C-alpha positions in Angstrom: -113.1 -74.6 -87.8 -114.6 -72.3 -85.1 -118.3 -71.8 -84.8 -119.8 -69.1 -87.0 -121.4 -67.3 -84.1 -118.0 -66.4 -82.4 -116.2 -63.1 -83.1 -119.0 -61.5 -85.1 -120.7 -58.2 -84.6 -124.2 -58.0 -83.1 -125.5 -56.7 -86.5 -124.2 -59.8 -88.3 -125.4 -62.0 -85.4 -128.9 -60.7 -86.0 -128.8 -61.9 -89.6 -127.7 -65.4 -88.9 -129.9 -68.2 -87.8 -127.3 -69.4 -85.3 -127.5 -68.4 -81.6 -130.6 -68.2 -79.5 -134.0 -68.5 -81.3 -135.6 -65.1 -81.9 -139.3 -64.7 -82.4 -141.8 -61.8 -82.6 -144.5 -64.0 -81.0 -143.4 -65.5 -77.8 -144.9 -68.5 -76.0 -144.5 -72.3 -75.8 -147.9 -73.7 -77.0 -146.6 -77.2 -77.6 -146.8 -79.6 -74.6 -144.2 -82.2 -74.1 -145.7 -85.0 -76.1 -146.8 -82.7 -78.9 -143.4 -81.1 -79.1 -141.7 -84.5 -79.2 -144.0 -85.9 -81.8 -143.8 -82.8 -84.0 -140.0 -83.0 -84.0 -140.1 -86.8 -84.7 -142.5 -86.1 -87.6 -140.2 -83.4 -89.0 -137.2 -85.7 -88.7 -139.2 -88.3 -90.7 -139.7 -85.7 -93.4 -136.0 -84.9 -93.5 -135.1 -88.6 -93.6 -137.4 -89.0 -96.6 -135.8 -85.9 -98.3 -132.3 -87.5 -97.9 -133.6 -90.8 -99.1 -135.0 -89.2 -102.3 -131.7 -87.6 -103.1 -129.4 -90.5 -102.3 -131.0 -93.9 -101.9 -131.6 -96.5 -104.6 -132.0 -99.3 -102.2 -131.9 -100.1 -98.4 -134.6 -97.5 -97.8 -135.0 -98.2 -94.1 -131.3 -98.7 -93.5 -131.9 -102.2 -92.5 -128.3 -102.9 -93.2 -125.1 -100.9 -93.3 -125.1 -98.4 -96.1 -123.0 -99.5 -99.1 -122.1 -97.8 -102.4 -124.6 -100.0 -104.4 -127.4 -98.6 -102.2 -126.6 -95.1 -103.6 -128.1 -93.8 -106.8 -125.6 -93.6 -109.7 -126.6 -89.9 -110.1 -127.5 -87.9 -107.0 -129.8 -85.2 -108.2 -132.1 -82.8 -106.4 -131.8 -80.0 -103.8 -131.5 -80.4 -100.1 -131.1 -76.8 -99.1 -134.7 -75.6 -98.9 -136.3 -79.0 -98.1 -136.0 -79.1 -94.3 -137.4 -75.6 -94.1 -140.3 -76.4 -96.3 -141.2 -79.6 -94.4 -140.8 -77.6 -91.1 -143.4 -75.1 -92.4 -145.7 -77.9 -93.6 -145.7 -79.8 -90.3 -146.7 -76.6 -88.4 -149.4 -75.8 -90.8 -150.8 -79.3 -90.4 -151.1 -78.7 -86.7 -153.2 -75.6 -87.2 -155.3 -77.3 -89.9 -156.2 -80.0 -87.4 -156.7 -77.7 -84.5 -159.0 -75.2 -86.2 -160.4 -77.5 -89.1 -158.8 -75.2 -91.6 -159.2 -75.4 -95.4 -155.7 -74.8 -96.5 -153.3 -75.5 -99.4 -149.6 -75.1 -99.6 -147.5 -73.6 -102.4 -143.8 -74.1 -102.4 -142.1 -71.2 -104.2 -138.4 -72.2 -103.8 -137.3 -73.6 -107.1 -136.1 -77.0 -106.0 -137.8 -77.9 -102.7 -139.9 -80.8 -103.7 -138.5 -83.3 -101.2 -139.7 -81.0 -98.4 -143.3 -81.4 -99.8 -143.2 -84.9 -101.1 -142.2 -86.3 -97.7 -145.2 -84.9 -95.9 -147.5 -86.0 -98.8 -146.1 -89.5 -98.4 -146.4 -89.6 -94.6 -150.0 -88.4 -94.5 -150.9 -91.2 -96.9 -152.0 -89.2 -100.0 -149.1 -90.2 -102.1 -149.8 -93.9 -101.6 -153.5 -93.4 -102.4 -152.6 -91.7 -105.7 -149.7 -94.0 -106.5 -150.5 -97.4 -104.9 -147.0 -98.8 -105.9 -145.5 -96.1 -103.6 -147.0 -97.9 -100.6 -146.1 -97.4 -97.0 -143.8 -100.4 -96.6 -140.2 -101.1 -97.4 -140.8 -101.9 -101.1 -143.1 -98.9 -101.6 -140.6 -96.6 -99.8 -137.8 -97.9 -102.1 -140.0 -97.0 -105.1 -140.8 -93.6 -103.6 -137.0 -92.9 -103.3 -136.0 -94.3 -106.6 -138.5 -92.2 -108.7 -137.1 -88.9 -107.5 -134.9 -87.1 -110.1 -134.7 -90.4 -111.9 -135.4 -91.2 -115.6 -139.1 -92.0 -115.9 -139.8 -90.6 -112.5 -140.4 -87.1 -111.1 -138.5 -83.8 -111.0 -137.1 -81.9 -108.2 -139.8 -79.3 -108.2 -143.4 -79.6 -107.0 -144.5 -80.8 -110.4 -148.1 -81.7 -111.4 -147.3 -85.3 -110.3 -147.2 -84.0 -106.7 -150.5 -84.3 -105.0 -151.6 -81.0 -103.5 -149.5 -78.9 -105.8 -150.8 -76.1 -108.1 -147.4 -74.4 -108.3 -144.3 -76.0 -109.9 -141.7 -73.5 -108.7 -139.2 -74.5 -111.3 -139.4 -70.9 -112.7 -139.2 -68.5 -109.8 -141.4 -65.6 -109.0 -145.0 -66.6 -109.2 -145.9 -68.2 -105.9 -147.8 -65.2 -104.4 -149.7 -64.4 -107.6 -150.8 -68.0 -107.9 -151.7 -68.0 -104.2 -153.8 -64.9 -104.6 -155.7 -66.3 -107.6 -156.4 -69.4 -105.6 -157.8 -67.4 -102.8 -160.2 -65.3 -105.0 -163.8 -66.3 -104.3 -162.7 -69.0 -101.9 -163.8 -67.3 -98.6 -162.8 -70.2 -96.3 -159.4 -71.1 -98.0 -156.1 -70.1 -96.6 -153.2 -70.4 -99.2 -149.9 -70.7 -97.4 -147.2 -69.6 -99.8 -143.6 -70.3 -99.1 -141.4 -67.6 -100.8 -137.8 -68.6 -101.3 -135.3 -65.8 -100.6 -133.7 -66.4 -104.0 -137.1 -66.2 -105.5 -137.7 -62.9 -103.7 -135.1 -61.3 -105.9 -137.1 -61.8 -109.1 -139.2 -59.1 -110.7 -142.4 -61.1 -110.7 -142.2 -61.8 -107.0 -141.3 -58.2 -106.2 -144.5 -56.9 -107.9 -146.6 -59.7 -106.4 -146.0 -58.5 -102.8 -148.9 -56.2 -103.8 -151.4 -59.1 -103.9 -152.7 -58.0 -100.5 -154.3 -55.1 -102.3 -156.5 -57.4 -104.3 -158.0 -59.6 -101.6 -161.4 -58.7 -100.4 -161.7 -60.1 -96.8 -165.5 -60.3 -97.1 -165.6 -62.7 -100.1 -162.0 -64.0 -100.7 -159.8 -66.4 -98.8 -156.4 -65.3 -97.4 -152.8 -65.6 -98.5 -150.3 -66.3 -95.8 -146.8 -65.6 -97.2 -143.9 -67.3 -95.5 -140.6 -65.7 -96.6 -138.0 -68.5 -96.1 -134.6 -66.9 -95.5 -132.0 -69.6 -95.6 -129.4 -67.2 -96.8 -128.1 -68.5 -100.1 -129.0 -69.3 -103.7 -126.8 -71.8 -105.6 -123.5 -70.3 -104.4 -124.3 -66.7 -103.6 -125.9 -64.9 -100.6 -129.4 -63.7 -101.0 -130.2 -60.0 -100.7 -133.0 -60.1 -98.2 -131.0 -62.4 -95.9 -128.2 -59.8 -95.7 -130.0 -56.5 -95.3 -130.6 -55.3 -91.8 -133.5 -56.6 -89.8 -134.9 -53.0 -89.6 -134.6 -52.6 -93.4 -136.3 -55.9 -94.1 -139.1 -55.3 -91.7 -139.7 -51.8 -93.1 -139.7 -53.2 -96.6 -142.4 -55.7 -95.8 -144.4 -53.3 -93.8 -144.1 -50.9 -96.7 -145.7 -53.5 -98.9 -148.6 -53.6 -96.5 -147.9 -56.8 -94.6 -147.5 -57.3 -90.9 -144.3 -59.5 -90.6 -143.7 -61.9 -87.8 -140.2 -63.2 -87.5 -139.1 -66.7 -86.5 -135.3 -67.0 -86.5 -133.0 -69.7 -85.3 -131.6 -73.2 -85.7 -132.3 -75.1 -82.5 -135.2 -77.5 -83.3 -136.9 -77.5 -79.9 -137.2 -73.7 -79.5 -137.9 -73.2 -83.2 -140.8 -75.6 -83.0 -142.3 -73.6 -80.2 -141.7 -70.3 -81.9 -143.2 -71.5 -85.2 -146.2 -73.1 -83.5 -147.0 -69.8 -81.7 -146.4 -67.7 -84.8 -148.5 -69.7 -87.2 -151.3 -69.9 -84.7 -151.2 -66.1 -84.2 -151.3 -65.5 -87.9 -154.2 -67.8 -88.5 -156.2 -66.1 -85.7 -155.3 -62.7 -87.1 -156.6 -63.7 -90.5 -159.8 -64.9 -89.0 -160.2 -61.6 -87.1 -159.8 -59.5 -90.3 -162.3 -61.7 -92.2 -164.8 -61.6 -89.3 -164.6 -57.8 -89.2 -165.3 -57.7 -92.9 -168.1 -60.3 -92.9 -170.0 -59.4 -89.8 -169.3 -55.6 -89.5 -169.2 -54.7 -93.1 -165.6 -53.5 -93.1 -164.5 -52.4 -96.6 -160.9 -51.6 -95.8 -157.7 -53.5 -96.7 -156.3 -55.3 -93.7 -152.6 -55.4 -93.0 -152.5 -59.2 -93.5 -150.0 -61.2 -91.5 -147.0 -62.9 -92.9 -144.1 -64.9 -91.5 -140.3 -64.5 -92.0 -138.6 -67.8 -91.3 -134.9 -67.5 -91.0 -133.3 -71.0 -90.7 -130.0 -72.5 -91.9 -129.5 -73.5 -95.5 -129.7 -77.3 -95.5 -130.9 -77.3 -91.9 -129.8 -80.4 -89.9 -126.9 -81.3 -92.3 -123.4 -81.6 -90.7 -122.2 -78.1 -89.9 -118.7 -78.9 -91.3 -117.4 -81.5 -93.8 -113.8 -81.9 -94.8 -112.9 -78.5 -93.5 -115.7 -76.6 -95.2 -118.9 -75.2 -94.1 -122.0 -77.2 -95.1 -125.1 -76.5 -93.1 -125.9 -72.8 -93.2 -123.8 -72.2 -96.4 -124.3 -72.5 -100.1 -122.7 -75.9 -100.3 -125.9 -77.3 -98.8 -128.0 -76.0 -101.7 -128.0 -79.0 -103.9 -126.5 -82.4 -103.0 -124.6 -81.7 -99.8 -122.3 -84.8 -100.0 -121.6 -85.1 -103.7 -119.0 -87.8 -103.6 -120.9 -90.3 -101.5 -121.0 -93.0 -104.1 -117.2 -93.2 -104.4 -115.8 -91.7 -101.2 -116.0 -94.1 -98.3 -115.7 -91.2 -95.8 -118.6 -89.3 -97.3 -120.6 -92.5 -97.3 -120.0 -92.9 -93.6 -121.0 -89.3 -93.0 -124.2 -89.8 -94.9 -125.1 -93.0 -93.0 -124.3 -91.3 -89.6 -126.4 -88.3 -90.6 -129.4 -90.4 -91.7 -129.2 -92.7 -88.6 -129.0 -89.6 -86.4 -132.5 -88.8 -87.5 -133.5 -92.0 -85.7 -135.7 -93.7 -88.3 -136.8 -96.3 -85.7 -138.7 -93.6 -83.9 -140.9 -92.9 -86.9 -141.1 -96.1 -88.9 -142.2 -99.4 -87.4 -140.8 -102.8 -88.7 -143.3 -102.8 -91.6 -142.3 -99.4 -92.9 -145.4 -97.6 -91.7 -145.5 -94.5 -89.4 -145.5 -95.5 -85.8 -148.9 -95.3 -84.1 -148.4 -92.0 -82.2 -147.6 -90.2 -85.5 -150.4 -91.5 -87.7 -152.9 -89.1 -86.2 -150.6 -86.1 -86.2 -151.6 -84.8 -89.7 -155.1 -83.9 -90.7 -157.3 -86.5 -92.3 -159.2 -86.9 -95.6 -159.5 -83.7 -97.7 -158.2 -81.6 -94.9 -154.7 -82.9 -95.8 -153.0 -80.2 -97.9 -151.9 -83.0 -100.3 -155.5 -84.1 -100.8 -157.3 -80.8 -100.7 -159.6 -80.6 -103.7 -158.7 -76.9 -104.4 -155.3 -78.3 -105.4 -157.0 -80.5 -108.1 -159.3 -77.7 -109.3 -161.1 -79.7 -111.9 -162.8 -81.6 -109.1 -164.5 -78.3 -108.1 -165.0 -76.8 -111.5 -168.5 -75.8 -112.6 -169.2 -75.1 -116.2 -169.8 -71.5 -117.1 -173.3 -70.3 -117.8 -172.9 -68.6 -121.2 -175.3 -66.4 -123.1 -175.9 -67.0 -126.8 -173.0 -65.2 -128.4 -175.1 -64.8 -131.6 -177.1 -62.1 -129.9 -174.0 -59.8 -129.7 -173.1 -60.0 -133.4 -172.8 -57.4 -136.1 -175.4 -57.2 -138.8 -173.6 -57.8 -142.1 -175.8 -57.8 -145.2 -172.9 -57.7 -147.7 -169.2 -58.5 -147.1 -166.7 -55.7 -146.7 -169.2 -52.8 -146.8 -169.3 -51.6 -143.2 -166.8 -50.8 -140.5 -167.1 -51.4 -136.7 -164.8 -51.8 -133.7 -164.2 -55.5 -132.9 -163.9 -55.3 -129.2 -167.1 -53.6 -127.8 -169.3 -56.6 -128.8 -166.9 -58.9 -127.1 -167.0 -56.6 -124.0 -170.8 -56.9 -124.0 -170.5 -60.7 -124.2 -168.0 -60.7 -121.3 -170.3 -58.4 -119.3 -173.1 -61.0 -119.5 -170.8 -63.9 -118.9 -169.8 -62.1 -115.7 -173.4 -61.4 -114.8 -174.3 -65.1 -115.0 -171.1 -66.3 -113.2 -170.5 -63.8 -110.3 -168.6 -66.3 -108.1 -166.4 -68.2 -110.6 -165.5 -65.8 -113.4 -163.1 -62.9 -113.5 -161.4 -60.7 -116.1 -157.8 -59.8 -115.8 -155.5 -57.3 -117.5 -152.6 -54.9 -117.0 -154.6 -51.6 -116.9 -156.1 -52.2 -120.3 -159.7 -53.2 -120.0 -161.0 -49.8 -121.0 -158.1 -49.2 -123.5 -159.0 -52.5 -125.1 -162.6 -51.4 -125.4 -164.0 -54.1 -123.2 -165.5 -51.6 -120.7 -169.0 -52.7 -121.2 -168.2 -55.2 -118.5 -168.3 -52.4 -115.9 -172.1 -52.3 -116.1 -172.0 -55.5 -114.1 -168.8 -55.4 -112.2 -166.2 -52.7 -111.7 -162.5 -52.9 -111.2 -161.5 -54.1 -107.8 -160.1 -51.4 -105.6 -159.7 -51.5 -101.8 -157.3 -48.7 -101.4 -158.1 -45.0 -100.8 -160.8 -43.4 -103.0 -160.6 -39.9 -104.3 -163.8 -37.9 -105.1 -162.8 -37.7 -108.8 -162.8 -41.5 -108.9 -166.6 -41.3 -109.2 -166.1 -39.6 -112.6 -165.5 -42.7 -114.7 -163.0 -44.4 -112.4 -165.1 -47.6 -112.4 -163.7 -48.7 -109.0 -165.4 -50.8 -106.4 -164.4 -53.0 -103.4 -166.5 -55.8 -104.8 -165.2 -55.5 -108.4 -164.3 -58.5 -110.4 -162.1 -56.9 -113.0 -158.5 -57.2 -111.9 -156.0 -54.7 -113.1 -152.4 -54.0 -112.2 -149.7 -52.8 -114.4 -147.8 -56.1 -114.0 -148.5 -58.7 -116.7 -146.7 -61.2 -114.4 -149.0 -60.7 -111.5 -152.2 -60.7 -113.6 -151.2 -63.8 -115.4 -150.2 -65.5 -112.2 -153.5 -64.6 -110.5 -155.4 -66.0 -113.5 -153.4 -69.2 -113.5 -154.1 -69.7 -109.7 -157.8 -69.0 -110.3 -158.0 -71.6 -113.1 -156.0 -74.2 -111.3 -158.4 -74.1 -108.4 -161.4 -74.7 -110.5 -162.7 -71.3 -111.8 -162.8 -69.5 -115.2 -161.2 -66.3 -116.5 -160.1 -64.1 -119.4 -157.0 -61.9 -119.8 -156.4 -59.2 -122.4 -153.1 -57.6 -123.1 -151.4 -55.4 -125.6 -149.7 -57.6 -128.2 -146.2 -56.1 -127.8 -146.2 -56.6 -124.0 -147.7 -60.0 -123.8 -144.1 -61.1 -124.3 -143.6 -60.2 -120.6 -145.4 -63.5 -119.8 -143.7 -65.6 -122.4 -142.1 -67.8 -119.8 -145.2 -68.0 -117.6 -147.2 -69.2 -120.6 -144.4 -71.8 -121.2 -144.7 -73.1 -117.7 -148.5 -73.2 -117.6 -148.5 -75.1 -121.0 -146.0 -77.6 -119.6 -148.1 -78.0 -116.5 -151.2 -78.8 -118.6 -149.3 -81.2 -120.8 -148.1 -83.2 -117.9 -151.6 -83.2 -116.4 -152.9 -84.8 -119.5 -151.0 -88.0 -118.5 -152.2 -88.0 -114.9 -155.6 -89.7 -114.7 -156.2 -88.3 -111.2 -155.8 -84.7 -112.4 -159.2 -83.4 -113.4 -159.4 -81.0 -116.4 -159.4 -77.2 -115.6 -160.8 -74.3 -117.6 -158.6 -73.1 -120.4 -156.3 -70.2 -120.1 -157.8 -67.6 -122.5 -155.5 -64.8 -123.7 -156.8 -62.0 -125.9 -154.0 -60.3 -127.7 -155.2 -56.9 -129.0 -153.8 -53.4 -129.6 -152.0 -55.2 -132.4 -148.9 -54.5 -134.5 -150.8 -53.0 -137.5 -152.6 -50.3 -135.6 -150.0 -48.7 -133.4 -150.7 -45.3 -134.9 -149.3 -43.3 -132.0 -147.2 -45.8 -130.0 -144.9 -46.7 -132.9 -142.1 -49.1 -133.1 -141.9 -50.1 -129.5 -145.5 -51.4 -129.7 -145.0 -53.4 -132.9 -144.2 -57.1 -132.1 -146.5 -60.0 -133.1 -143.9 -62.6 -132.0 -145.9 -64.1 -129.1 -147.4 -66.5 -131.6 -143.9 -67.9 -132.4 -143.5 -68.7 -128.7 -146.9 -70.4 -128.6 -146.1 -72.6 -131.5 -143.2 -74.1 -129.6 -145.4 -75.7 -127.1 -147.3 -79.0 -127.2 -149.9 -79.4 -129.9 -152.1 -81.0 -127.3 -152.3 -77.7 -125.4 -152.0 -74.7 -127.7 -154.6 -73.1 -129.9 -154.2 -69.8 -131.9 -157.1 -68.0 -133.5 -157.0 -64.9 -135.8 -160.6 -63.9 -136.3 -160.9 -61.4 -139.2 -164.1 -59.7 -137.9 -166.5 -59.2 -135.0 -168.7 -62.2 -135.7 -165.8 -64.5 -136.0 -164.3 -63.1 -132.8 -167.5 -63.8 -130.9 -167.7 -67.4 -132.2 -164.1 -68.0 -131.3 -164.5 -66.5 -127.8 -167.5 -68.7 -127.0 -165.6 -71.7 -128.1 -162.6 -70.8 -125.9 -164.7 -70.1 -122.9 -166.3 -73.5 -123.1 -162.9 -75.4 -123.5 -160.7 -76.9 -121.0 -157.0 -77.8 -120.6 -155.9 -75.5 -123.4 -154.1 -72.2 -123.8 -156.2 -70.3 -126.2 -154.6 -67.3 -127.9 -157.0 -64.9 -129.7 -155.4 -62.2 -131.8 -157.8 -59.4 -132.9 -157.4 -55.6 -133.1 -159.6 -53.1 -131.2 -159.9 -50.4 -133.9 -162.4 -49.9 -136.7 -162.3 -52.7 -139.2 -164.3 -53.9 -142.2 -166.8 -56.7 -141.4 -167.1 -59.6 -143.8 -169.5 -62.3 -142.6 -172.9 -62.5 -141.1 -173.1 -64.6 -137.9 -174.1 -67.9 -139.5 -171.3 -67.7 -142.1 -168.8 -66.7 -139.3 -169.8 -69.8 -137.3 -169.4 -72.0 -140.2 -166.0 -70.5 -141.1 -164.7 -70.7 -137.5 -165.9 -74.3 -137.2 -163.8 -75.2 -140.2 -161.0 -72.9 -139.1 -159.9 -72.3 -142.7 -161.9 -71.9 -145.9 -162.4 -70.5 -149.3 -164.3 -67.2 -149.4 -166.4 -67.8 -152.5 -167.6 -64.2 -152.6 -164.0 -63.1 -152.9 -162.9 -65.7 -155.4 -163.2 -65.9 -159.2 -161.9 -69.5 -159.8 -164.9 -71.7 -159.3 -165.3 -72.4 -163.0 -161.7 -73.5 -163.4 -158.2 -73.7 -162.1 -156.9 -70.7 -160.2 -154.1 -68.6 -161.5 -153.1 -67.7 -157.9 -154.2 -68.4 -154.3 -154.5 -65.3 -152.2 -154.5 -66.3 -148.5 -154.7 -64.2 -145.3 -154.7 -64.6 -141.5 -155.5 -61.6 -139.3 -157.8 -58.6 -139.7 -155.6 -56.0 -141.4 -153.8 -58.5 -143.6 -157.2 -59.8 -144.7 -158.4 -56.4 -145.7 -155.2 -55.6 -147.6 -155.3 -59.0 -149.4 -159.0 -58.4 -150.4 -158.1 -54.9 -151.7 -155.3 -56.4 -153.7 -157.7 -58.8 -155.4 -159.9 -55.9 -156.5 -156.9 -54.2 -158.0 -156.1 -57.3 -160.0 -159.6 -57.9 -161.1 -159.9 -54.4 -162.4 -156.7 -54.7 -164.4 -157.2 -58.4 -165.4 -160.9 -59.2 -165.6 -160.3 -62.8 -166.5 -157.9 -63.6 -163.7 -158.8 -66.6 -161.6 -158.2 -65.9 -157.9 -158.9 -68.2 -155.0 -159.2 -66.4 -151.7 -158.6 -68.3 -148.5 -158.9 -67.0 -145.0 -157.3 -68.8 -142.0 -158.9 -68.4 -138.5 -157.3 -71.4 -136.8 -153.6 -71.0 -137.5 -152.8 -74.6 -136.7 -154.9 -75.7 -139.6 -151.7 -75.1 -141.6 -149.8 -77.9 -139.8 -150.3 -81.5 -140.9 -152.8 -83.5 -138.9 -149.9 -85.7 -137.9 -148.4 -82.7 -136.0 -151.4 -81.0 -134.5 -154.9 -82.3 -133.9 -156.4 -79.3 -135.7 -154.1 -79.7 -138.7 -155.5 -80.5 -142.2 -154.6 -83.7 -144.0 -152.3 -83.3 -147.0 -155.2 -84.0 -149.3 -157.4 -81.3 -147.8 -154.5 -78.9 -147.8 -153.7 -79.6 -151.4 -157.4 -79.1 -152.3 -157.3 -75.6 -150.8 -153.9 -74.4 -151.8 -153.3 -76.5 -154.9 -150.2 -78.5 -155.6 -148.5 -76.1 -158.1 -150.0 -72.6 -158.1 -148.4 -69.5 -156.5 -149.8 -68.7 -153.0 -149.5 -65.1 -151.8 -150.1 -65.4 -148.0 -150.7 -62.2 -146.1 -150.0 -62.9 -142.4 -150.5 -61.0 -139.2 -147.1 -62.0 -137.7 -143.6 -62.7 -138.7 -143.5 -64.3 -142.1 -141.3 -67.3 -141.3 -144.0 -68.7 -138.9 -146.2 -69.7 -141.8 -143.3 -71.4 -143.5 -142.5 -73.2 -140.3 -146.0 -74.5 -140.1 -146.4 -75.4 -143.8 -142.9 -76.5 -144.8 -143.9 -80.1 -145.3 -146.8 -79.4 -147.6 -146.6 -80.3 -151.3 -146.8 -76.7 -152.6 -144.7 -75.1 -150.0 -142.1 -74.0 -152.5 -144.7 -71.8 -154.1 -145.7 -70.1 -150.8 -144.7 -66.4 -150.7 -145.5 -65.0 -147.2 -145.8 -61.4 -146.3 -145.9 -60.2 -142.7 -144.2 -57.9 -140.2 -140.5 -57.3 -140.9 -139.5 -55.0 -138.1 -140.1 -51.9 -140.2 -142.2 -49.1 -138.9 -142.7 -46.3 -136.4 -145.3 -43.5 -136.1 -147.0 -44.5 -139.3 -150.5 -44.4 -140.7 -152.0 -47.9 -141.0 -151.5 -48.1 -144.8 -148.0 -46.6 -144.6 -147.0 -49.3 -142.0 -148.4 -51.9 -144.3 -146.4 -50.6 -147.2 -143.2 -50.5 -145.2 -143.7 -54.2 -144.5 -145.0 -55.2 -147.9 -148.4 -56.4 -146.7 -150.3 -53.6 -148.4 -152.6 -54.1 -151.4 -150.2 -52.7 -153.9 -147.3 -54.8 -152.9 -149.5 -57.9 -152.9 -150.9 -57.1 -156.4 -147.4 -56.6 -157.8 -146.4 -59.9 -156.1 -149.2 -61.7 -158.1 -148.0 -60.2 -161.4 -144.5 -61.4 -160.6 -145.6 -64.9 -159.7 -148.2 -65.7 -162.3 -146.4 -66.6 -165.6 -148.9 -65.1 -168.0 -149.2 -61.9 -166.0 -145.4 -61.5 -166.1 -145.7 -60.9 -169.8 -148.7 -58.5 -169.8 -148.6 -56.9 -166.4 -145.9 -54.3 -166.8 -148.3 -51.3 -167.1 -150.4 -52.5 -164.2 -147.4 -52.8 -162.0 -146.4 -49.2 -162.8 -149.9 -48.0 -161.9 -149.8 -50.0 -158.6 -146.4 -48.6 -157.8 -147.5 -45.1 -158.6 -150.5 -45.4 -156.4 -148.4 -46.8 -153.6 -146.1 -43.8 -153.8 -149.1 -41.4 -153.8 -150.5 -43.0 -150.7 -147.1 -42.8 -148.9 -146.7 -39.1 -150.0 -150.2 -38.2 -148.8 -149.6 -39.8 -145.4 -146.3 -38.0 -145.0 -148.0 -34.7 -145.9 -151.3 -34.9 -144.0 -150.7 -37.4 -141.2 -153.6 -39.6 -142.3 -154.1 -42.1 -145.1 -155.5 -41.1 -148.5 -159.3 -41.1 -147.9 -160.0 -43.4 -150.8 -157.6 -45.9 -149.4 -158.6 -45.6 -145.8 -162.3 -45.8 -146.7 -161.9 -48.7 -149.1 -164.8 -51.2 -149.2 -165.4 -54.4 -151.1 -166.7 -53.2 -154.5 -168.5 -56.3 -155.7 
């Protein structure tokens, strides 16, 4: 085959890494010895990457390579690894030269070998995992564990020292990096962006993180867009558009891009060394201007575009097909090496061409001249404490949440909005923690009625200000409320902030929190793995407030009616997930305080922002939330005997409707025995063998009985309650009402009626389920049905609910 560079147009030649090295920043900063040692160190990283993918034994190639030395399954990804280690090695040089505080985030999905290798060479890996020592036996164990049962995956998983970003799900590296940089003025977060990753929606929006960094108080993000040209077996878009278009795109996002393009190691080392140094000094200039001259403008932060071959340093051609520089180098470049003698010879020749004797001595340690090449101690990116944020975490200073509560003299008599008191609490949490607490949300802080926080800190804004912004815009260059209409970017920023040792809170509309389903999944998985790593210190919990809920979408309608995020949360590990549905303000405050104090959880709080009845004074709310589930004596009539029916609820609107149903029944049947149960902690419904918050079977049976009908009015999709309680003794008598995908522009009661969670449907349900009422309840059912029709007719005619229904209060 002929070389790729021949017989192609100049335009195509400008998009390939082959040919002469091209670099925006010129110069040759590396002296002879430094250049030689840098290249040897990089070759050592590449050798380790190949060893991880292929070798089960013979780690130092002390003897000829044989099939039994090869893993039975070769798994992993070679394609991005050489580029990642190339970046890592050059960042190390600048860390050491300028004593930088820096961490490295690998965005490409499967580039772990390119990060694990440097972590091993600089000694951190052996410190964390002593059995992976720097000797032949330790190196063999290091190779064996990779993509191997009981070992580690092919991403930068939590087991990887220095990692706060897994990369297995693409698109979050820049938002994680930005969150890590917040309130870390001396930290530089180097974020390698894969060119496949750059095609995802989350990554596309997160190019805007440069608009959220304040150079006076925050650290910096240094993106390195790694263009190696291919995904699994397809070209990548940004690697095929013209140089002019790519540069204009990145400049349009507000970055200053510097290009390093080529394949020749010697000239690429010089170009990369010059470029990284230029970028670091430019970052320092921007920060110095802001910190010494009071500049309050957004810098055009630098970034690097590294164009290098896919699977760099692999054989260019194998068996008549392109390898290096083509998609075949993406995963395992020689897939038949175990059984094909020719491929085995090719692999051995390739690994020996890296000259392991130049970087490993006879004992398997780095040769002397390379040991001092990387930084030392906590300046190593693999040992930086910011990448193990629990080491730096300081507990929040929290005010007494009781002081923000609602005065409740009698249950169900007054209405108030649930969110403003929480906003006041968050305001004072912010006031007490102005360097390690932030609030995040996709343009919804005011909409969600948390705007009391602006008395202490505004929304961050470093773009242009219009005169009208002074009229309630709540914008400031030192704001600590982060808003952008991208749930992905806000969630990613919060995760990065938490993983580097700080605290935060995110609110979102219920229907659109689904946008971050997969991000929540990944964070929950990260926390679950961290539980089993003794060296990973606990981080603050991820606190998600889900509001603007399904039952009060009076003007948004059907598109905004989806409580299904809870179903996603229930799928994750019981060690990590918590779901709370506080029925009123005082319960919300108690739950919020608990969540803000917790660590290593994902806490999901579901509570609406509109006017709602209030049921408990503060002390009763604290007791109720501490239990997580309980009988409301004041709403029950069964204390003197066995209940006829158990009425249960979870959620604010379902609780109100369930209570209203009991009043209808008590009026029609004064002797009825009703037990009323409210659930705040949803996982109380699971057995304690399945979730640490679950009730024992005995406690569950004491509450719900073993044979009485249970009418359960639930905030979300009904089957979720069945899923949690299916193993319980009385499950066959559970009749769950919840959202059934019915609704549009409805009044609150009309929407409840459409989904059968309204007071009339519930009361009729009880008549149908209680044997003695089946015989005597016919007339009552007719009256309930008539009233339900009247309420629906009134709503259709007037656009509001019947006043006596909308203004219902607890009558006892």
